[in-house]
C-alpha atoms as a printed R data frame, in Angstrom:
    type eleno elety resid chain resno       x       y       z
1   ATOM     1    CA   MET     A     1  19.379   2.052 -25.834
2   ATOM     2    CA   VAL     A     2  18.300   4.221 -23.191
3   ATOM     3    CA   MET     A     3  14.674   4.039 -23.938
4   ATOM     4    CA   HIS     A     4  14.785   0.432 -24.835
5   ATOM     5    CA   HIS     A     5  15.404  -0.197 -21.011
6   ATOM     6    CA   ALA     A     6  13.447   2.421 -19.844
7   ATOM     7    CA   GLY     A     7  11.551  -0.025 -17.295
8   ATOM     8    CA   GLU     A     8  14.949  -1.047 -15.957
9   ATOM     9    CA   PHE     A     9  16.377   2.607 -15.621
10  ATOM    10    CA   ALA     A    10  13.196   3.711 -13.923
11  ATOM    11    CA   ALA     A    11  13.640   0.738 -11.582
12  ATOM    12    CA   LEU     A    12  17.226   1.791 -10.581
13  ATOM    13    CA   LEU     A    13  15.937   5.438 -10.111
14  ATOM    14    CA   THR     A    14  13.333   4.066  -7.764
15  ATOM    15    CA   ALA     A    15  15.918   2.486  -5.677
16  ATOM    16    CA   VAL     A    16  17.925   5.589  -5.792
17  ATOM    17    CA   PHE     A    17  14.632   7.933  -4.694
18  ATOM    18    CA   TRP     A    18  13.731   5.462  -1.671
19  ATOM    19    CA   THR     A    19  17.533   5.723  -0.513
20  ATOM    20    CA   VAL     A    20  17.236   9.511  -0.502
21  ATOM    21    CA   THR     A    21  13.806   9.385   1.161
22  ATOM    22    CA   ALA     A    22  15.238   6.866   3.624
23  ATOM    23    CA   LEU     A    23  18.133   9.138   4.698
24  ATOM    24    CA   ALA     A    24  15.943  12.361   4.706
25  ATOM    25    CA   PHE     A    25  13.479  10.747   6.991
26  ATOM    26    CA   GLU     A    26  16.254   9.614   9.231
27  ATOM    27    CA   ALA     A    27  17.378  12.882   9.694
28  ATOM    28    CA   ALA     A    28  14.214  14.567  10.267
29  ATOM    29    CA   SER     A    29  12.964  11.929  12.597
30  ATOM    30    CA   LYS     A    30  16.044  12.475  15.018
31  ATOM    31    CA   LYS     A    31  14.993  16.151  15.058
32  ATOM    32    CA   LEU     A    32  11.140  16.139  14.940
33  ATOM    33    CA   GLY     A    33  10.392  12.673  16.051
34  ATOM    34    CA   SER     A    34   9.245   9.531  14.074
35  ATOM    35    CA   MET     A    35   5.364  10.230  14.980
36  ATOM    36    CA   VAL     A    36   5.565  13.859  13.858
37  ATOM    37    CA   VAL     A    37   7.484  13.002  10.381
38  ATOM    38    CA   ASN     A    38   5.025  10.385   9.565
39  ATOM    39    CA   LEU     A    39   1.842  12.587   9.601
40  ATOM    40    CA   LEU     A    40   3.302  15.516   8.018
41  ATOM    41    CA   ARG     A    41   5.506  13.726   5.341
42  ATOM    42    CA   LEU     A    42   1.898  12.135   4.572
43  ATOM    43    CA   ILE     A    43   0.367  15.369   4.234
44  ATOM    44    CA   VAL     A    44   3.076  16.653   1.910
45  ATOM    45    CA   GLY     A    45   3.058  13.697  -0.168
46  ATOM    46    CA   PHE     A    46  -0.336  13.771  -0.655
47  ATOM    47    CA   ILE     A    47  -0.221  17.291  -2.175
48  ATOM    48    CA   PHE     A    48   2.462  16.473  -4.677
49  ATOM    49    CA   LEU     A    49   0.345  13.133  -5.579
50  ATOM    50    CA   SER     A    50  -2.876  14.961  -5.791
51  ATOM    51    CA   ILE     A    51  -1.488  17.775  -7.854
52  ATOM    52    CA   PHE     A    52  -0.063  14.975 -10.296
53  ATOM    53    CA   VAL     A    53  -3.509  12.995 -10.097
54  ATOM    54    CA   TYR     A    54  -5.322  15.861 -11.251
55  ATOM    55    CA   PHE     A    55  -3.468  16.626 -14.363
56  ATOM    56    CA   TYR     A    56  -2.766  12.702 -14.866
57  ATOM    57    CA   ARG     A    57  -6.682  11.684 -14.356
58  ATOM    58    CA   GLY     A    58  -8.419  15.258 -14.469
59  ATOM    59    CA   THR     A    59  -9.672  14.740 -10.698
60  ATOM    60    CA   LEU     A    60  -8.490  15.917  -7.827
61  ATOM    61    CA   PHE     A    61  -9.776  13.308  -5.252
62  ATOM    62    CA   PRO     A    62 -10.155   9.260  -5.843
63  ATOM    63    CA   VAL     A    63 -14.131  10.001  -6.116
64  ATOM    64    CA   ASP     A    64 -15.038   7.092  -8.486
65  ATOM    65    CA   ALA     A    65 -13.409   4.173  -6.262
66  ATOM    66    CA   THR     A    66 -15.938   1.394  -5.194
67  ATOM    67    CA   PRO     A    67 -16.963   0.734  -1.700
68  ATOM    68    CA   GLN     A    68 -14.828  -2.507  -1.906
69  ATOM    69    CA   ALA     A    69 -11.720  -0.541  -3.038
70  ATOM    70    CA   TRP     A    70 -12.472   2.079  -0.280
71  ATOM    71    CA   LEU     A    71 -12.487  -0.912   2.277
72  ATOM    72    CA   TYR     A    72  -9.192  -2.726   1.339
73  ATOM    73    CA   LEU     A    73  -7.272   0.510   0.462
74  ATOM    74    CA   SER     A    74  -8.085   2.099   3.423
75  ATOM    75    CA   LEU     A    75  -7.053  -0.963   5.252
76  ATOM    76    CA   SER     A    76  -4.083  -0.913   3.432
77  ATOM    77    CA   GLY     A    77  -3.238   2.650   4.209
78  ATOM    78    CA   LEU     A    78  -3.544   1.702   8.342
79  ATOM    79    CA   VAL     A    79  -1.734  -1.570   8.141
80  ATOM    80    CA   GLY     A    80   0.997  -0.122   5.709
81  ATOM    81    CA   PHE     A    81   1.149   3.563   6.801
82  ATOM    82    CA   VAL     A    82   0.166   3.567  10.222
83  ATOM    83    CA   PHE     A    83   1.543   0.299  11.976
84  ATOM    84    CA   GLY     A    84   4.275  -0.283   9.298
85  ATOM    85    CA   ASP     A    85   5.735   2.911   8.782
86  ATOM    86    CA   LEU     A    86   5.192   4.164  12.683
87  ATOM    87    CA   CYS     A    87   7.439   0.921  13.441
88  ATOM    88    CA   LEU     A    88   9.809   1.780  10.257
89  ATOM    89    CA   PHE     A    89  10.436   5.792  11.135
90  ATOM    90    CA   GLN     A    90  11.232   5.153  14.862
91  ATOM    91    CA   ALA     A    91  13.548   2.223  13.878
92  ATOM    92    CA   PHE     A    92  15.287   5.113  12.000
93  ATOM    93    CA   VAL     A    93  15.878   6.679  15.403
94  ATOM    94    CA   VAL     A    94  16.992   3.464  16.930
95  ATOM    95    CA   ILE     A    95  19.265   1.653  14.316
96  ATOM    96    CA   GLY     A    96  19.513   4.326  11.281
97  ATOM    97    CA   ALA     A    97  18.252   4.234   7.788
98  ATOM    98    CA   ARG     A    98  20.979   1.800   6.612
99  ATOM    99    CA   VAL     A    99  20.154  -1.144   8.817
100 ATOM   100    CA   SER     A   100  16.426  -0.389   9.126
101 ATOM   101    CA   MET     A   101  16.265  -0.635   5.136
102 ATOM   102    CA   LEU     A   102  17.826  -4.037   5.300
103 ATOM   103    CA   MET     A   103  15.236  -5.389   7.459
104 ATOM   104    CA   MET     A   104  12.663  -4.024   5.071
105 ATOM   105    CA   ALA     A   105  14.444  -6.698   2.640
106 ATOM   106    CA   LEU     A   106  12.259  -8.913   4.455
107 ATOM   107    CA   ALA     A   107   9.029  -7.514   3.093
108 ATOM   108    CA   PRO     A   108   9.165  -9.401  -0.344
109 ATOM   109    CA   PRO     A   109   9.304 -12.750   1.514
110 ATOM   110    CA   MET     A   110   6.842 -11.681   4.119
111 ATOM   111    CA   THR     A   111   4.500 -10.697   1.177
112 ATOM   112    CA   ALA     A   112   5.409 -13.848  -0.638
113 ATOM   113    CA   LEU     A   113   4.080 -15.923   2.393
114 ATOM   114    CA   ILE     A   114   0.687 -13.447   3.454
115 ATOM   115    CA   GLY     A   115  -0.039 -14.232  -0.475
116 ATOM   116    CA   TYR     A   116   0.515 -17.897  -0.360
117 ATOM   117    CA   TYR     A   117  -1.953 -18.199   3.037
118 ATOM   118    CA   VAL     A   118  -4.585 -15.149   2.081
119 ATOM   119    CA   LEU     A   119  -4.699 -15.116  -1.999
120 ATOM   120    CA   GLY     A   120  -3.554 -19.091  -2.413
121 ATOM   121    CA   GLU     A   121  -0.638 -17.472  -4.428
122 ATOM   122    CA   LYS     A   122   1.907 -20.571  -5.128
123 ATOM   123    CA   LEU     A   123   5.704 -20.450  -4.006
124 ATOM   124    CA   ALA     A   124   8.259 -21.890  -6.153
125 ATOM   125    CA   PRO     A   125  11.073 -23.804  -4.418
126 ATOM   126    CA   LEU     A   126  13.440 -20.980  -5.301
127 ATOM   127    CA   SER     A   127  11.205 -18.306  -3.493
128 ATOM   128    CA   TRP     A   128  11.702 -20.656  -0.284
129 ATOM   129    CA   LEU     A   129  15.616 -20.542  -0.922
130 ATOM   130    CA   GLY     A   130  15.312 -16.946  -1.625
131 ATOM   131    CA   MET     A   131  13.796 -16.580   1.756
132 ATOM   132    CA   ILE     A   132  16.319 -18.440   3.627
133 ATOM   133    CA   LEU     A   133  19.290 -16.624   1.786
134 ATOM   134    CA   THR     A   134  17.259 -13.074   2.768
135 ATOM   135    CA   MET     A   135  17.300 -13.860   6.295
136 ATOM   136    CA   THR     A   136  20.645 -15.060   6.372
137 ATOM   137    CA   GLY     A   137  22.033 -12.092   4.978
138 ATOM   138    CA   ILE     A   138  20.102 -10.011   7.232
139 ATOM   139    CA   ALA     A   139  21.600 -12.389  10.137
140 ATOM   140    CA   LEU     A   140  24.841 -11.746   9.236
141 ATOM   141    CA   VAL     A   141  24.447  -7.776   9.571
142 ATOM   142    CA   VAL     A   142  22.256  -7.680  13.012
143 ATOM   143    CA   LEU     A   143  24.251 -10.716  14.855
144 ATOM   144    CA   LYS     A   144  27.404 -11.575  16.141
145 ATOM   145    CA   ARG     A   145  29.217 -14.040  18.075
146 ATOM   146    CA   HIS     A   146  29.429 -13.443  21.867
147 ATOM   147    CA   THR     A   147  31.527 -15.341  24.298
148 ATOM   148    CA   HIS     A   148  30.643 -15.274  27.769
149 ATOM   149    CA   GLU     A   149  32.095 -17.195  31.080
150 ATOM   150    CA   GLU     A   150  30.147 -19.823  32.742
151 ATOM   151    CA   ALA     A   151  31.542 -22.242  35.084
152 ATOM   152    CA   ASN     A   152  35.300 -21.333  34.408
153 ATOM   153    CA   GLY     A   153  34.579 -22.144  30.530
154 ATOM   154    CA   GLY     A   154  33.955 -19.925  27.609
155 ATOM   155    CA   ILE     A   155  30.504 -20.569  26.346
156 ATOM   156    CA   ARG     A   156  29.815 -19.199  22.425
157 ATOM   157    CA   GLY     A   157  26.434 -17.833  21.503
158 ATOM   158    CA   MET     A   158  24.961 -15.218  19.521
159 ATOM   159    CA   LYS     A   159  24.074 -11.666  20.371
160 ATOM   160    CA   PHE     A   160  22.504  -8.306  18.437
161 ATOM   161    CA   ASN     A   161  24.975  -5.871  16.890
162 ATOM   162    CA   TYR     A   162  21.948  -3.252  17.156
163 ATOM   163    CA   PRO     A   163  19.202  -2.820  19.851
164 ATOM   164    CA   VAL     A   164  16.636  -5.390  19.934
165 ATOM   165    CA   TRP     A   165  13.978  -2.934  20.163
166 ATOM   166    CA   GLY     A   166  15.288  -1.519  16.960
167 ATOM   167    CA   ILE     A   167  15.452  -4.759  15.186
168 ATOM   168    CA   MET     A   168  11.673  -5.553  16.057
169 ATOM   169    CA   LEU     A   169  10.876  -2.216  14.962
170 ATOM   170    CA   GLY     A   170  12.247  -2.983  11.648
171 ATOM   171    CA   LEU     A   171  10.322  -6.288  11.537
172 ATOM   172    CA   GLY     A   172   7.063  -4.546  12.370
173 ATOM   173    CA   GLY     A   173   7.866  -2.323   9.539
174 ATOM   174    CA   ALA     A   174   8.380  -5.071   6.753
175 ATOM   175    CA   LEU     A   175   5.612  -6.593   8.079
176 ATOM   176    CA   GLY     A   176   3.393  -3.618   7.821
177 ATOM   177    CA   GLN     A   177   4.476  -3.033   4.302
178 ATOM   178    CA   ALA     A   178   4.033  -6.998   3.271
179 ATOM   179    CA   ALA     A   179   0.657  -6.842   4.510
180 ATOM   180    CA   GLY     A   180  -0.339  -3.514   2.927
181 ATOM   181    CA   LEU     A   181   0.867  -4.788  -0.195
182 ATOM   182    CA   VAL     A   182  -1.413  -7.604  -0.104
183 ATOM   183    CA   LEU     A   183  -4.553  -5.641   0.809
184 ATOM   184    CA   SER     A   184  -3.760  -3.182  -2.012
185 ATOM   185    CA   LYS     A   185  -3.808  -5.983  -4.174
186 ATOM   186    CA   LEU     A   186  -7.315  -6.897  -3.109
187 ATOM   187    CA   GLY     A   187  -8.752  -3.331  -3.334
188 ATOM   188    CA   MET     A   188  -6.753  -2.212  -6.554
189 ATOM   189    CA   GLU     A   189  -8.400  -4.696  -9.114
190 ATOM   190    CA   GLY     A   190  -9.286  -2.749 -12.343
191 ATOM   191    CA   TYR     A   191  -8.637   0.830 -10.479
192 ATOM   192    CA   ASP     A   192  -5.911   3.556 -11.044
193 ATOM   193    CA   THR     A   193  -2.795   3.031  -8.979
194 ATOM   194    CA   PHE     A   194  -2.285   6.451  -8.435
195 ATOM   195    CA   ALA     A   195  -5.650   6.977  -7.038
196 ATOM   196    CA   ALA     A   196  -5.597   4.008  -4.915
197 ATOM   197    CA   THR     A   197  -2.407   5.501  -3.547
198 ATOM   198    CA   GLN     A   198  -4.285   8.674  -2.532
199 ATOM   199    CA   ILE     A   199  -6.848   6.499  -0.955
200 ATOM   200    CA   ARG     A   200  -3.649   4.557   1.342
201 ATOM   201    CA   VAL     A   201  -2.407   8.288   2.093
202 ATOM   202    CA   ILE     A   202  -5.521   9.679   3.067
203 ATOM   203    CA   THR     A   203  -6.532   6.761   5.593
204 ATOM   204    CA   GLY     A   204  -2.797   6.980   6.684
205 ATOM   205    CA   ILE     A   205  -3.577  10.708   7.437
206 ATOM   206    CA   ALA     A   206  -6.392   9.990   9.173
207 ATOM   207    CA   GLY     A   207  -5.002   7.075  11.449
208 ATOM   208    CA   PHE     A   208  -1.939   9.391  12.550
209 ATOM   209    CA   SER     A   209  -4.576  12.225  13.308
210 ATOM   210    CA   VAL     A   210  -6.478  10.044  15.605
211 ATOM   211    CA   LEU     A   211  -3.244   9.014  17.422
212 ATOM   212    CA   PHE     A   212  -2.351  12.210  17.650
213 ATOM   213    CA   PHE     A   213  -5.492  13.339  19.345
214 ATOM   214    CA   ILE     A   214  -5.201  10.413  21.698
215 ATOM   215    CA   MET     A   215  -1.538  11.179  22.685
216 ATOM   216    CA   ARG     A   216  -2.090  14.689  22.696
217 ATOM   217    CA   LEU     A   217   0.834  15.486  20.119
218 ATOM   218    CA   TRP     A   218  -0.738  18.187  18.079
219 ATOM   219    CA   ARG     A   219   1.604  21.017  19.715
220 ATOM   220    CA   ASP     A   220   4.628  19.096  18.746
221 ATOM   221    CA   ALA     A   221   3.276  18.760  14.889
222 ATOM   222    CA   PHE     A   222   3.033  22.724  14.710
223 ATOM   223    CA   ARG     A   223   6.130  23.070  16.466
224 ATOM   224    CA   GLY     A   224   7.843  21.016  14.263
225 ATOM   225    CA   LEU     A   225   6.484  23.073  11.101
226 ATOM   226    CA   THR     A   226   8.676  26.173  12.759
227 ATOM   227    CA   TYR     A   227  11.944  24.102  12.183
228 ATOM   228    CA   ARG     A   228  13.359  24.947   8.920
229 ATOM   229    CA   LYS     A   229  15.821  22.237   8.325
230 ATOM   230    CA   PRO     A   230  14.044  19.202   9.146
231 ATOM   231    CA   MET     A   231  11.086  20.379   7.470
232 ATOM   232    CA   LEU     A   232  13.409  20.582   4.339
233 ATOM   233    CA   GLN     A   233  14.303  17.155   5.036
234 ATOM   234    CA   LEU     A   234  11.082  15.995   5.603
235 ATOM   235    CA   THR     A   235   9.677  17.635   2.106
236 ATOM   236    CA   LEU     A   236  12.748  16.017   0.545
237 ATOM   237    CA   GLY     A   237  11.774  12.755   1.817
238 ATOM   238    CA   ALA     A   238   8.089  13.183   0.987
239 ATOM   239    CA   PHE     A   239   9.049  14.589  -2.696
240 ATOM   240    CA   PHE     A   240  11.304  11.589  -3.484
241 ATOM   241    CA   GLY     A   241   9.410   8.893  -1.596
242 ATOM   242    CA   PRO     A   242   5.573   9.065  -1.836
243 ATOM   243    CA   PHE     A   243   5.573  10.770  -5.105
244 ATOM   244    CA   LEU     A   244   8.270  10.133  -7.110
245 ATOM   245    CA   GLY     A   245   9.055   6.709  -5.910
246 ATOM   246    CA   VAL     A   246   5.682   5.365  -6.171
247 ATOM   247    CA   SER     A   247   5.387   6.958  -9.773
248 ATOM   248    CA   PHE     A   248   8.924   5.692 -11.081
249 ATOM   249    CA   SER     A   249   7.768   2.173  -9.587
250 ATOM   250    CA   LEU     A   250   5.049   2.113 -11.506
251 ATOM   251    CA   ILE     A   251   6.708   3.268 -14.966
252 ATOM   252    CA   ALA     A   252   9.131   0.361 -13.914
253 ATOM   253    CA   ILE     A   253   6.666  -2.296 -13.680
254 ATOM   254    CA   LYS     A   254   4.805  -0.774 -17.029
255 ATOM   255    CA   TYR     A   255   8.195  -1.241 -19.591
256 ATOM   256    CA   ALA     A   256  10.197  -3.929 -17.445
257 ATOM   257    CA   ASP     A   257   9.556  -7.230 -16.351
258 ATOM   258    CA   THR     A   258   7.890  -6.958 -12.821
259 ATOM   259    CA   GLY     A   259  10.397  -9.482 -11.140
260 ATOM   260    CA   ILE     A   260  13.461  -7.674 -12.756
261 ATOM   261    CA   ALA     A   261  11.884  -3.888 -11.685
262 ATOM   262    CA   ALA     A   262  11.497  -5.375  -8.079
263 ATOM   263    CA   THR     A   263  14.669  -6.939  -7.946
264 ATOM   264    CA   ILE     A   264  16.637  -3.752  -9.155
265 ATOM   265    CA   MET     A   265  13.993  -1.520  -6.665
266 ATOM   266    CA   ALA     A   266  15.401  -3.890  -3.752
267 ATOM   267    CA   LEU     A   267  18.584  -2.654  -4.243
268 ATOM   268    CA   VAL     A   268  18.270   0.181  -1.487
269 ATOM   269    CA   PRO     A   269  20.140  -1.758   1.271
270 ATOM   270    CA   VAL     A   270  22.982  -1.702  -1.151
271 ATOM   271    CA   LEU     A   271  22.575   1.549  -2.277
272 ATOM   272    CA   ILE     A   272  22.147   3.129   1.259
273 ATOM   273    CA   ILE     A   273  25.782   2.119   2.251
274 ATOM   274    CA   PRO     A   274  28.017   4.603   0.632
275 ATOM   275    CA   PRO     A   275  26.071   7.583   1.846
276 ATOM   276    CA   SER     A   276  25.672   5.975   5.170
277 ATOM   277    CA   ILE     A   277  29.463   6.169   5.386
278 ATOM   278    CA   ILE     A   278  30.097   9.563   3.740
279 ATOM   279    CA   ILE     A   279  27.236  11.377   5.573
280 ATOM   280    CA   TYR     A   280  26.464   9.619   8.760
281 ATOM   281    CA   LYS     A   281  30.342   8.550   9.288
282 ATOM   282    CA   GLU     A   282  28.687   5.019  10.076
283 ATOM   283    CA   LYS     A   283  31.397   2.075  10.293
284 ATOM   284    CA   VAL     A   284  30.501  -0.262   7.958
285 ATOM   285    CA   ASN     A   285  32.665  -3.710   8.150
286 ATOM   286    CA   LEU     A   286  32.788  -6.280   5.175
287 ATOM   287    CA   LYS     A   287  30.296  -8.832   6.889
288 ATOM   288    CA   GLU     A   288  28.014  -5.894   6.749
289 ATOM   289    CA   ILE     A   289  28.240  -5.393   2.921
290 ATOM   290    CA   ILE     A   290  28.047  -9.293   2.300
291 ATOM   291    CA   GLY     A   291  24.955  -9.563   4.390
292 ATOM   292    CA   ALA     A   292  23.372  -6.758   2.498
293 ATOM   293    CA   LEU     A   293  24.111  -8.232  -0.779
294 ATOM   294    CA   LEU     A   294  23.088 -11.838   0.270
295 ATOM   295    CA   ALA     A   295  19.645 -10.157   1.260
296 ATOM   296    CA   VAL     A   296  19.223  -8.683  -2.061
297 ATOM   297    CA   ALA     A   297  20.537 -11.799  -3.830
298 ATOM   298    CA   GLY     A   298  17.611 -13.493  -1.725
299 ATOM   299    CA   VAL     A   299  14.834 -10.818  -2.776
300 ATOM   300    CA   ALA     A   300  16.059 -11.606  -6.665
301 ATOM   301    CA   MET     A   301  15.293 -15.304  -6.300
302 ATOM   302    CA   PHE     A   302  11.724 -14.390  -5.704
303 ATOM   303    CA   PHE     A   303  11.478 -13.725  -9.504
304 ATOM   304    CA   LEU     A   304  13.806 -16.239 -11.285
C-alpha cells in the first residue's frame, strides 16, 4: 500500500522537509542575518547535493550541460536564489516563517501567469478561480478591518496585520521563485534535474558572493561560522531544503501525478502552523487557519 502511493508519500515528506527548512532558517536568520544565512546555506546545500550527484551520475560537477542550459539555469539561480530567497529570508526576520511561507503560496499563480505570457501556456478557468481563492486566503491573514475617526464619524477600512515591508518581501520571494521556475523549465529541457539544481546553486553562490564584496559582509559570514547553534540550524535547513526537499520533490513527481504531487507539496502554510504555535509561541486565530486552508485550496485548483 505504501509503495503503491510512493509518490504521494514523497510529496507529503517534501512538504514536511520544507516546513522544517523554513523554521530552521527563520531561527538562523534572526541570529546571523538573512544575507549570511542565504550564502552559507547554499554552500552547505551544494556540498550535500554534489555528494549525492557524484554517486547518482558519476560526476561531481555539471560539466556536460549545454551553453543554453547554463544561460537559463544561471539566470534562474540569480532570480530564484539571489533575488527571491534574499526577499524570503528577510521576510522570515520581519514577519516570521509562517506568514512568509503563506505568501509563497502565491508562487504557483505567479508561475502560471508568467508561463502564460512567456511560454504561451494556457490557463484553465479553474486556474483563474484558484488565483482568486489563493489571494483571498492570504488577504484573510494579512489584512484586518480598521475603524478610524474622521469628521465625527467612524470610517471603516483595511489595514495590514503585519509590517507592509515584510509583506512586500514575501511577495518578492514568491515572484523570484515563480520567475526562477519558468527560467529553469527553459534551461532544463533534456538535462538532469539534480545537475540543473547544481548550476542554479552555483550561480546563487556567485551572486551572493558579489553582493558580499560590494556590501563588505565577508567578516559577518566568517563570524557566523563561529556561532554553533545558528550554524546547526542552518545546516539542518540546508539538509532538509536544497538537498532532501529537492530530491523528494523529484521522487514525488516521478511516481505520482504532477498535479497531485504539487498540491500536496503546497501544504507547507498549513503544516507550519502547529510548530509555529508550539516552538515560537505564536498566537494563531481561526481566521488565519481558514486563510491558510483557502490559499492551499486555491493552489490545488491549478491541478484539477
